[in-house]
N, C-alpha and C positions, 0 to 999 in steps of 0.2 A: 498484571497490568498495574502500573504504579500511579501515584497521585499526580505527579507532574513530569511529563515526558520532556526530553531534552534534545529534540531535533533542532539543530541550529545551523545557520549558514555563516562561514563556509563549512561545507560538509566534510566530516572526517572520512577517510577511506573505509569502505565497507558499510557506511550508513545509508539509509534511504535518501535519495536525491531527486527523484522524479516519479510522478504517477501519471498514467496515460489510460484513457478510455478508448477501447475499440468498440464501435457501435455501427449498426446498419442505418441509423437515423440520426445524423448529426443535428439537424434542425430540432427534432423532438428531444434529443438529449440536452441540447442547449437550453431549450425552454424549461425542461424539468429542473436542471441544476441551477438555472438562473432563479427560478422560483424558490428553490430550496436553500441555496447558499448565496445568491446574488451574483453568481459568476456571469461574465460576459465572454462570448467567443470572439477571438481575434485571429484571423487567418495568419498562418506562418509564412505565407507567400505563394505566388502562382505556381512555383515549381515543387510544391510539397504534397501534391495529391490530395488536397482538401484538409490537410493537417492544420490544427489551430491550437491556440493557447486559451485556457480558461482563466480569465483574470478576475481578481477580487480587489476592487479599489485601485486598479492600475497595476497590481502585482500578480504574477503568475502563480496560481494555486494548483494547477493541473494542466493536462493537455488532452486533446481528443483527436481521433482520426476515424474516417469512414472505413468500415470493414464489412463487406457483404457476408451474410451468415454462412455461405458455403466456402468462405476463404479463411475463416478463423472465428474464435469464440467472441461473443459479446461479453466483455469483461473489463475490469480494472486491472492494470498491469503495473507492477512495482519494479523500479530500477534502483540499484545500489551504486554508490560511487566507486570508481576504480581509477587508479593512476595509470593503468596499463591494461587495456582491454585484451590484448593478445596474451599477456602473461596470465590474466585471469582465465581465459579460455583454456590454456594449458593446465591450470590448476583444477578447473572443473573436470576436465577429462581424467586427470590423475586421481581425483577424489571419487570417481565413479559416476559423475553426472554426464549429461549429454549436451553437445553444442547444437542448438537448433538453428541459429543464425550466427555465422562467424563474424568476427570483428569487422565492422563496416563504418566508413566515414559518412557522416551526415552533413554534407557541405562543410561550412566552417563552424557549425554549431558544436560538433564533438564527434565522438566515436562510440559506437554501441555494439552490443552482442546480446544474444538471447540464448538462455540455457534452460535445462530442467535439472533439478538436483538429483541426488542418488535414489530418492524414493518417488520422483515424478512431479514435483511442484515446479511450475515454470516461473522464471524471473529473468531480469535483464540487468545489464550494467551500463553505466554511462561514464565515459572518460571526457571530462569537460573540455570544450573548445571555447567558443564565444558564449555559449550557454552554460552558465555555471551551476544551474540547478533551479529548483523552485525558489521563488522570491519570498514566499510566506509559508510558514509551518507553525504548528502549535498555537494557532489563533482560530477563533470561530470561523468556520468555512474553509479550513485547510487541514492537511494531513497532520495527524497527531500521534498515531500508533499503528503498528502492523502486527499480525499474528500469522504464524505458519501452522496450518492444519496438516498433520502428517501422521501416518500409521506407526512411525517409529521415531520418537523424540531423540533417542540416543544416537541413532544413525544420522538423523538430520543435523543434529548439532555437530557431530564429527565432520560432516561434509562442509558445513559453513565455517567451522573453525579452520579446516584445512585450506579453504578457498580465501577467506577474508581475515582469519585470525580472531573471529569473534570470541568474546568471553561471556560468561553467564553468571547470574545470581538467581537463587531460588527463594521464593517466599511461600508461606502456608496460605492456602486458599481460605477466605473468610468463613466459608461454610464448612470447613474441616474436611473437604473432599480430597485433599491431597496437596501437592505443591505446584507452583506455577514458575516455570523456568523463563527468565527474561535475559535478553542479550544486549550487548553494547559493543562498540568498536574496540579493537585491541588497544590496551593501554589508556583508555579514557575513563575507566572507573564506572561503578554502578550509577552514578548521577547522570550518565550519558545513555542510559537504557532507552531503546527505541522500539522494542518489540518482544514478543513472547512465542513460546512453543505450546501447542495444544494437541493432545492425542486425538486423532480424527474421530474415533468412535465414541469419545466422551461427550460430544455435543450433538443432540438430536437434530438441530437445525442444519448441521453440515453432513448428516448421514448420507445424503444422496450425491455427495460430491467426492471427487478424488482429492489427492493432496493439492493444496493451493495456499497462496498468500491472501489474507484478508486485510483490507485497509480500513482505517477508522478516520473519520473527519470530525473535528471538534465542533461542538455547538454550545450555545448558552442555555438552551432549554430543549432537552431531548424530547419531551412529550409534544411540545408545540411543533418541533421539526418533523416528528413522525406524522402528526396530523396533517401538516402541509404536504408531506410526501404522498400521503394517501390521496389527497385532493388533486395532486398533480399526476396521478396514475401509477404511483409506486406501490409496491407490495411489502407488507411487513412480515418478515421471517421470524423475528424475535421482538416481542413487544418491549417497551421501555422497562428496564430491570436495574435495580440498585446493586452495586458492589460496595460493600462496606469499606470506607476509607479511600475509595477510588472515585466513584461517581455513578452516573446512570448511563446505560448504553442501550442501543437497539440495533437490530440487523434488518436491512432492507434489500430490495432489488429495485432498480429503476424500471421504467416502462418497457425497455427492451430486454430486461433480464440480467443486467450487470449487477453483481452483488457488492455491497459495501456496508459499512457500519457507522454509527454515530456514537460519540462519547461526550457527555457533559461532565467535566471534571468537578471535583468538590470545590474548586476555586472559581468555577465558571458560571455558577448560578445557584439558586437556592435549592 
């Protein structure tokens, strides 16, 4: 994880473009994230099945949809930008992944598809229509980083390189425990890094989960945010922890069990 992430809009192909919460309790989730990040829920319209936008100061920071627990996981879900959802679906299949939901138009908003990668982590793509992506990233209360927890970093990178053309840079871990592989869109250079790869068995907090994408939201004070989350009914999976030269992070679950993480960068607070 680097000191200053470079998620920016307009989004480069292959970069994170949208995050979406599936939850069995929209009202409860809205209250939790409003108290934690100041988000407000705005319905996407009467024909969207309860789907809504989570707004931060009038800008979309995320989205949420009702999902009964018997129909899908309570989870945060990450979307990457594509210029052609159909072509991406073909690339996923050819690279050994699975198409869980084929390319589908979402009214005039855009076109989406849902996949699992070659080792089982779920993700989605968004081909923008009228909705170009999140309005705010890399600011307190918004998406700032993502990590893929996978049993095989090499196989995972080969898959995403084949599908999106991602490139990587590695850096030594501050504690000397190895290296951390970070990724960025093709041709954009290391300054555009948006995420990293983590071997699933290396993090005890993730030991009980399968391959998955973990999303981080930026905060100005990690400890204060964790305290607030506890008061609102969240659970702390990893207490606030410093990473030398990067910042301070924590891992949480919301009251319904959706996992997410917080990051206070070195330039976001004392």
